[in-house]
C-alpha positions in Angstrom: 0.2 0.3 0.1 1.3 3.5 -0.6 1.2 6.5 1.5 -1.6 8.4 0.5 -3.8 4.8 0.2 -2.7 4.6 4.2 -3.7 8.2 4.6 -7.5 7.5 3.2 -7.8 4.3 5.1 -6.8 5.7 8.2 -8.7 8.9 8.0 -11.9 6.7 7.2 -11.4 4.4 10.1 -10.9 7.8 12.4 -14.0 9.6 11.0 -15.9 6.1 11.8 -14.6 6.1 15.5 -15.4 10.0 15.6 -19.4 9.8 14.5 -19.7 6.3 16.6 -18.3 8.5 19.7 -20.5 10.9 19.0 -23.5 9.0 18.5 -22.9 7.1 22.0 -22.6 10.0 23.5 -25.9 12.0 22.3 -27.3 8.6 23.1 -26.5 8.6 26.6 -26.9 12.3 27.3 -30.7 11.9 26.0 -31.2 8.9 27.8 -30.3 10.4 31.2 -32.1 13.7 29.8 -35.4 11.7 29.6 -34.7 9.7 32.5 -34.5 13.4 34.6 -37.7 14.5 32.7 -39.5 11.3 33.7 -38.6 12.0 37.4 -39.3 15.7 37.5 -42.0 16.9 35.0 -41.3 20.2 36.4 -37.8 20.6 35.6 -38.7 19.4 31.8 -37.6 22.9 30.4 -34.4 23.3 32.3 -33.5 19.9 31.7 -34.6 19.8 27.7 -32.1 23.2 27.3 -29.2 22.3 28.6 -29.4 18.6 26.7 -29.2 21.0 23.4 -26.5 22.7 25.1 -24.6 19.5 25.5 -25.3 17.8 22.4 -24.1 21.0 20.7 -21.2 20.8 22.1 -20.8 17.0 21.4 -21.7 17.9 17.6 -19.1 20.6 17.8 -16.1 18.0 18.8 -17.1 16.0 16.0 -17.0 18.3 13.9 -13.7 19.4 14.4 -12.8 16.0 14.4 -13.7 14.9 11.0 -12.1 18.3 9.6 -8.7 17.3 10.8 -9.6 13.8 9.5 -10.3 15.1 6.3 -7.3 17.3 6.0 -4.9 14.8 7.2 -5.9 12.6 4.1 -5.6 15.4 1.7 -2.3 16.3 2.8 -0.6 13.5 1.7 
């Protein structure tokens, strides 16, 4: 394999791991938020707002990691 092929392969694996991690993180976040809302329905709005902010931070980190993977693949 050439170095370009390895760069594309590692970039694809890195992007896949990044997406899997983000999916697991957002899934755990949403599950915990729904559990909190079920236990305390009056705090639903506060919990929902905090969940949206946290999900946005997770997606921002995921987007950053994907951009880094693409840049590393194109650099070779």
